[in-house]
KEKE-3310 file (N, C-alpha, C; in steps of 0.2 Angstrom, whole numbers, plus 5000, padded with zeros to 4 digits):
npx = (5367:5369:5380:5374:5361:5359:5362:5352:5341:5344:5343:5329:5324:5329:5322:5309:5310:5313:5301:5293:5298:5295:5280:5278:5283:5274:5263:5266:5267:5253:5248:5254:5248:5235:5236:5239:5228:5219:5224:5222:5208:5205:5210:5202:5190:5193:5194:5180:5174:5180:5174:5161:5161:5164:5153:5143:5147:5146:5132:5128:5130:5143:5159:5169)
npy = (4300:4285:4277:4266:4268:4280:4275:4266:4275:4282:4272:4269:4281:4281:4270:4275:4286:4279:4272:4283:4288:4278:4278:4291:4289:4279:4288:4297:4290:4287:4300:4302:4293:4297:4310:4306:4300:4311:4318:4310:4309:4323:4324:4316:4323:4335:4330:4326:4338:4344:4336:4340:4353:4353:4347:4356:4367:4361:4359:4372:4376:4378:4373:4358)
npz = (4718:4712:4700:4694:4696:4688:4676:4674:4674:4662:4653:4654:4649:4636:4631:4632:4623:4611:4609:4607:4595:4587:4587:4582:4569:4564:4564:4555:4543:4542:4540:4528:4520:4521:4515:4502:4498:4499:4489:4477:4477:4475:4462:4455:4457:4450:4437:4435:4436:4425:4415:4416:4413:4400:4395:4398:4390:4377:4377:4378:4365:4361:4355:4357)
capx = (5364:5375:5381:5369:5354:5360:5362:5345:5337:5346:5340:5322:5323:5331:5317:5304:5312:5312:5294:5290:5300:5291:5274:5279:5284:5268:5258:5269:5265:5246:5247:5256:5243:5229:5238:5239:5220:5216:5227:5219:5201:5205:5212:5195:5185:5195:5192:5173:5173:5181:5169:5154:5162:5164:5146:5139:5149:5142:5124:5127:5131:5150:5163:5172)
capy = (4295:4280:4276:4261:4272:4284:4270:4263:4280:4283:4266:4270:4287:4279:4266:4280:4290:4274:4271:4289:4289:4273:4281:4296:4286:4277:4293:4301:4286:4288:4306:4302:4289:4302:4315:4303:4299:4317:4320:4306:4312:4329:4323:4313:4328:4339:4326:4326:4345:4346:4333:4344:4359:4351:4345:4362:4370:4358:4361:4379:4377:4379:4367:4353)
capz = (4714:4710:4693:4692:4696:4682:4670:4674:4672:4655:4649:4654:4645:4630:4629:4631:4617:4606:4608:4605:4588:4583:4587:4577:4562:4562:4563:4549:4538:4542:4537:4521:4517:4521:4510:4495:4497:4497:4482:4472:4477:4472:4455:4452:4457:4445:4431:4435:4434:4418:4410:4417:4410:4393:4393:4398:4384:4371:4378:4376:4358:4360:4353:4362)
cpx = (5370:5375:5376:5362:5354:5359:5355:5340:5338:5343:5332:5320:5324:5325:5310:5304:5311:5305:5291:5291:5296:5283:5273:5279:5278:5263:5260:5266:5257:5245:5249:5251:5237:5230:5237:5232:5217:5218:5223:5211:5201:5206:5205:5190:5186:5193:5184:5171:5174:5176:5163:5155:5162:5157:5142:5141:5146:5135:5123:5128:5138:5153:5165:5168)
cpy = (4291:4279:4271:4264:4276:4280:4268:4269:4282:4278:4267:4276:4285:4275:4270:4283:4285:4273:4277:4290:4284:4275:4286:4294:4283:4282:4297:4296:4286:4295:4306:4298:4293:4307:4312:4302:4305:4319:4317:4308:4318:4329:4321:4319:4333:4336:4327:4333:4347:4343:4337:4350:4358:4350:4352:4366:4368:4360:4368:4381:4379:4373:4363:4347)
cpz = (4711:4702:4690:4691:4690:4676:4669:4671:4664:4651:4648:4649:4638:4627:4628:4624:4611:4604:4605:4597:4584:4582:4582:4570:4560:4560:4556:4543:4537:4538:4530:4517:4516:4515:4503:4494:4495:4490:4476:4472:4474:4464:4452:4452:4451:4438:4430:4433:4427:4413:4410:4413:4402:4391:4393:4392:4378:4372:4376:4369:4356:4357:4358:4362)
residu = (MET:LYS:ILE:ASP:GLU:ARG:LEU:ASP:ARG:LEU:THR:GLU:ARG:HIS:GLU:ALA:LEU:THR:GLN:THR:VAL:GLU:LEU:LEU:THR:ARG:ASP:LEU:GLN:SER:ILE:ARG:ASP:PHE:SER:ARG:ASP:ILE:ALA:GLU:GLY:THR:ALA:ARG:LEU:LEU:HIS:ILE:ALA:GLN:ILE:HIS:GLU:GLN:ARG:ILE:THR:ARG:LEU:GLU:GLY:GLY:GLU:LYS)
# end
């Protein structure tokens, strides 16, 4: 294999690796966004559960 062929192959591999890293970076950002959305949704559900717990306590004659 001549040096030019080896350089061409290395260039192709480098381009393929670059594309892979770009795709992985986008996927990681999507996962971060999804995780943030899950965390926000969980916080909202926790808040709703706390409100319901306080309401049940009041209805049962407790304080709060």
